[in-house]
C-alpha positions as CSV (number, residue, x, y, z in Angstrom):
1,M,292.9,30.5,63.6
2,A,289.8,32.9,64.0
3,A,287.5,33.8,61.3
4,L,288.7,36.2,59.1
5,P,286.9,38.8,57.5
6,L,286.0,38.2,53.8
7,K,288.2,40.6,52.2
8,M,290.8,39.2,54.1
9,R,290.4,35.6,53.2
10,H,290.8,36.4,49.4
11,M,294.0,38.6,49.9
12,K,296.9,37.3,48.2
13,K,299.9,37.1,50.3
14,N,302.1,38.8,48.0
15,H,300.6,42.1,49.2
16,N,302.4,44.1,52.1
17,I,300.4,44.9,55.2
18,Y,301.9,47.8,57.1
19,I,300.9,48.2,60.8
20,A,301.8,50.8,63.3
21,S,300.7,52.3,66.9
22,D,301.8,54.7,69.6
23,H,303.3,53.2,72.9
24,R,299.5,52.7,74.4
25,G,298.6,50.5,71.5
26,F,301.7,48.1,71.5
27,K,300.5,45.6,73.1
28,L,297.2,45.4,70.9
29,K,299.4,45.9,67.7
30,Q,301.5,42.7,68.6
31,H,298.2,40.8,69.2
32,L,296.8,42.0,65.6
33,I,300.4,40.6,64.3
34,K,300.2,37.4,65.9
35,G,296.8,36.8,64.6
36,M,297.8,37.7,60.9
37,Q,300.6,35.3,61.1
38,W,298.9,33.5,58.0
39,H,300.0,36.5,56.0
40,S,304.0,36.4,55.2
41,N,304.5,40.5,54.3
42,I,303.5,42.3,57.8
43,I,305.8,45.0,58.2
44,D,305.7,46.7,61.6
45,L,306.7,50.5,61.4
46,G,306.6,50.7,65.0
47,P,307.3,51.3,67.9
48,K,309.3,48.2,68.9
49,N,308.5,48.5,72.6
50,H,306.2,50.2,75.3
51,D,308.3,53.2,75.9
52,P,306.4,56.6,75.2
53,A,306.2,57.5,71.6
54,D,303.8,60.0,69.7
55,Y,301.4,58.5,67.4
56,P,301.7,61.1,64.9
57,D,305.4,60.0,64.0
58,Y,303.9,56.4,63.5
59,A,301.1,57.7,61.8
60,H,303.1,59.7,59.4
61,K,305.3,56.7,58.6
62,L,302.1,54.6,57.9
63,C,300.6,57.4,55.8
64,K,303.7,57.6,53.4
65,K,303.4,53.8,52.7
């Protein structure tokens, strides 16, 4: 596992981590999720694939959390 930033090393596992992107960031988002597997509460708000998607839709979902 790669070294975690200091703030993340002390993060409790009972906190939710929400993540979202648009279709262009889908691959990077998947990579980030894989890198955070140590945290059990990762909530992916989308998109779920490479199909075209507008980032404001997912940014709005993320901000509401």
